[in-house]
KOLLUM-158602 format. One record per atom (N, C-alpha, C, O, CB): x, y, z. Coordinates in steps of 0.2 Angstrom, whole numbers, plus 5000, padded with zeros to 4 digits. Glycine has a CB too. Layout:
// KOLLUM-158602
XYZ...
END
This chain:
// KOLLUM-158602
517449434914517049394917516749424924516149414926517349324919517149464927516949494933516349544932515849544936517549534936516349584926515849634925515249594923514649614926516049674919515249534920514649494918514349464925513749464926514849444913514749444929514549414935514249474940513649454942515149394939514449534940514149584943513549604940513049624944514649644944513449614934512849624931512349574932511749594934512949634923512549514932512049454933511749464940511249454942512349384932512249474945512049484952511549534953511149534957512649484956511749594950511249654951510549634948510049654951511549714947510549604942509849584939509549534944508949544945509949554933509849494947509549444952509249484958508749464960510049394954509649524960509449564966508849604965508449624969509949604969508749634959508149674957507549624956507049654958508249704950507649564955507049514954506849494962506249494963507249454950507349494966507149474973507449524977507949554976507549404975507049544983507349594987507849564992507749504995506749624992508449594993508949564997508949615003509049675002509649554994508949585009508949625015509549605019509749545019508349625019509849645023510349635027510149615034509849665037510949685027510249555037509949545044510549515048510749455047509349495043510849555052511349535057511949495053512149445055511049495062512149525048512749495045512649445039513049425036513149465050511949435038511849385033511349415028510949455029511449325036511549395022511049425016510449375017510449315016511449415009509849405017509249375017508849395011508749455010508849395024508749345007508349355001507649345002507449295005508649314995507249395000506549395001506249384994506349424990506149455005505849334993505649314986504949284986504749264992506149274982504549284981503949244981504049174982504549144980503549254974503549144986503649074987503549034981503249054976503149044992503748974980503648924975503448864977503548844983504348924970503148814973502948754975503548714979503348674983502648714970504148724976504648684979504748704987505148674990505348704975504548764989504648784996504048765000504148765006504548864996503548734998502948715002503048675008502848695014502448684998503448625007503648575013504048615018503848605024504048515010504548655016504948695021504548745025504648755030505548725017504048775021503648825024503148795029503048815035503148865019502948735027502448695032502848685039502548685044502148635029503448655038503848635044504048705048503948705054504548605042504248755045504448815048503748845052503848865058504648865043503248845049502648875052502348825057502148855063502048875046502448765057502248715062502648725068502348725074502248645059503248735067503748745072503648815076503648815082504448735070503548865072503448935074502848935079502848975084503448985069502348905077501648915080501548855085501048855089501148915075501948805085501948745089501248705088501048675092501948765096501048705082500448675080500348675072500748705069499748695083499848635069499748635062499248685059499148685053499648565060498948715064498348755061498548815056498248815051498048795067499048845057499248905053499548875046499448895041499848945056499948815047500148785041499548755036499648765030500648725043499048735040498448715036498148775033497848765027497948675041498148825037497848885034498148915028497848925023497848945039498848915028499248925022499048885016498948905010499948925023499048815017498848775012498148785009498048785003498948695014497748795013497048815011496948875007496648885002496548815017497348925009497348995006497648984999497349014994497649045010498148944998498448934992497948904987497948924981499048884992497548864989497048824985496448874983496148864978496848764988496248914988495548944988495649024987495149044984495248934994496149054989496149124988496449144982496849114979496549154994496149204979496449234973496849294975496749324980495949244968497349304971497749364972498149374979498249434981497349424970498249314982498649324988499349334987499649324981498549254992499749354992500449374991500749324996500649335002500649444992501249284994501649244999502349244997502549234992501349164998502749265002503449275002503849235007503549215012503649355002504449215005504849185009505549225010505749265006505049115006505849215016506449235017506949175017506849125020506549275024507549185014507949135012508649155014508849205012507949105005509049115018509749125020510149065018509949005020509849145027510649065014511049015012510648955009510748895011511448985018510148965005509748915002509148885007508848835005510148865000509148905013508648885018508048935019508248995019508948865025507448905019506848955021506948965028506848925032506248915019506949025030507049055037506449095039506349115045507649085038505949115034505349155036504849145030505049135025505549225037504249165032503749155027503149205030503049215036503449085027502849245025502349285026501749275021501949265015502549365026501149285023500649285018500149345019499949355025500249215019499949365013499349425013498849395009498949375003499649495010498249395012497649365008497149425008497049465012497349305012496749415002496149465001495649465007495449415009495849454994495449525009494949535014494449585011494649625007495249545021493949595015493449655013493249685020493349665025492849625009492949745019492549775024491849765023491649785017492749855025491449745028490749725026490349785023489949775019490449705032490449845026490149905024490449945018490149995016490049955030491049925016491349955011491749905006492349895006491950005013491349865002491549804999492049824993492449784990491049764996492049894991492449914985493149924987493549944983492149974982493349924994494049944996494449874995494249824997494049965004495049884992495449824991495849824997496349864999495949844985495749765001496049755007496449695007496249645004495549765013496949695011497349625012497449615020497549665023498049625009497449555022497549535029498249505029498349455025496949485031498649525033499349495034499249445040499149455045499849555037499349385037499249325042499349255038498949255033498649325046499649215040500149215046500849235043500949235037500149145049501249255048501949265047502349215052502249215058502149335048502849185049503349145054504049155052504249165046503149065053504449155057505149165057505449105061505249095066505449235059506049075058506349025062506449045069506749095071507049005058506348995074506349015081507049035083507149075087506148955085507549005080508249015081508549085078509049105080508748955079508149115074508349175070507949235072507949285068508349165063507549225077507049285079507549345081508049335083506649265085507249405080507549465082508149485078508649515081507749465090508149465072508749475068508549515061508949525057509049415065507949545061507749585055507349545050507149575045508249615053507249475051506949435045506249455045505949465039507049365047505849455050505149475050505049545047504649555043504849465057505449585049505449655046505549655039505149695035505949705050506049615037506149615029505549585026505349615020506749575028505249535029504649505026504049555025503649565020504449445029503949595031503349635031503449695026503049705022503349665038504049725026504249775021504149755014503849785010504949805022504449695012504349675006503649655004503449664998504749605005503249625009502549615007502149675006501749685002502249575013502249725010501949795010502049825003501649855000502049845015502749815001502849844994502449804989502249844984503649834993502449744989502049704984501249724984500949734979502149624986501049734990500349754991500249824988499749834984500149764999500749864989500649934986500649934978500349964975501249974988501149884976501149874968500549854965500349864960501749834967500149814969499549784967498949824968498449804966499449714970499049884970498549934971498049914977497549944977498149934965498349884982497949874988497949934992498449974993498349814993497349954994497150014998497450015005497650065008496450034998497349955009497449955016497649875018497449835014496949975020498049875023498249805026498049805033498149855037498949795025497749745035497549735042497949685045498149635041496749725043498049685051498449635055498149625062498049675065499249645055498149565064497949555071498649525074498849465073497349495072498949565078499649555080499949585086499549625089500149565074500549585087500849615093500849685092501149715088501549585094500549725097500549795097501149835098501249895096500049825102501649795100502349825100502749815094503349845094502649795106502549775090502949755084502649795077503149825074502849685082502049795076501849815069501749895069501849915063501149785068501749935074501750005073502350035070502350085066501650035080502949995070503550015067503450025059503850055056504149975069502949985056502849985049502350035047502150045041502649915047502050075052501550125051500850095053500350135052501550135044500750035056500050015058499850045064500250065068500149935059499250065064498850095070498250055071498050015067498750175069497950065077497350025079496850045074496650095072497050045086496549985071496049995066495350035068495050065064495749925064495250035075494750075078494750145076494250175076494650065085495350175075495450245073495150255066494950315064496150265073495050205062494750205056493950185056493650175051495050165050493750165062493050145063493050075060492450055057492550185060493550035060493549965057493649915063494149925067494149965051493249865063493349825068493549755066493449735060492649815072493749715071493949645070493349595071492949605075494549625075493349545067492849495067492849455074492349415075492749455061493449455077493549415083493649455089493849515088494149365082493549435095493749475101494449485101494849435102493449445107494749545101495449555102495549625105495149665105495749555095496049635109496249695111496249755106496449735100496849695115496049805107495949865103496649875099496649885093495749925106497149875103497849895101498149835097498649845094498249915106497849775097498149725093497849715086498149685082498049655097497249745085496949735078497149805075496849855076496249725078497649805070497849865067497749865059497649815056498649865068497849925057497749935050498249985047498450035051497049965049498449985041498950025038498550045031498450005027499649995037498450115030498250135024498850145019499250175021497850205025498750105014499350115008499150175004499550205000499450045005498450185003498250245000497950285005497350275007497650224994498350345007498050385012497350415011497250435005498550445013496950415016496350435016495750395013495250415012496350505012495950335010495550295007494950265011494350255009495850235004495050265018494550245022494150305026493750285030494850205028494250365024493950415026493150415025492950405019494150485023492750415030492050405030491850335029491250325029491850445024492250285030492050215029492050185036492350215041492550175025491750135037491750095044491450025042491150015037491250135049491549985047491349915046491849865049492249885053491249905039491649805048492049745051492349715045492149705040491549695055493049695047493449655042493149585041492949555046494149655043493049565034492849505033493449465030493649475024492249505028493749415034494249375031494049325027493449305026494649345037494549295023494349235019494049185023494249175029495049205015493549145021493249085025493749035028493649005033492749055021494349035025494848985028495049005035495248955039495448985023494949065037495149085044494749055049494849055055495249155044494149035047493649005052493948945055493748925061492948995049494348905052494648845054495148855060495248815064495048805049495348925061495848935066495448945073495648955078496249005065
END
């Protein structure tokens, strides 16, 4: 029975990424409809408003080929991340994803949950053949995953943002060589 239990556990871990975050096993897996209410509560609390939770709901209904993952500890949703398709206005053939939003339980910040979500999401983007990922986020956080200012690639943000806060990561090295333009996010982002 022990051997079967171990095989079953190994197969389950291959289906879902399991990360170690400060002594807890954190399972990162695709979101399911059963998670939607918990994700909405988590996101509302993390951002202290409903705008990002509404964005997630809209993207689920309107965006194709998005990636949405949850971090789960002891059966509770403690984190969520979403990657939605985007384009570059002057290079529409580039397969691009926008990382936004990401939320982690306020009481579990700085424990590696966000990092686990980002890494698992980037792995999924890579598996789907995404060429690059953009993020408008904290310049002290995202460089650890390889993000650099998008301006280095001659790629600009559609909103006013500090240069070091709008970042890009090429998943296919050199794919943006000779390209330039502004990122076009899904129309759902205009509500923010």
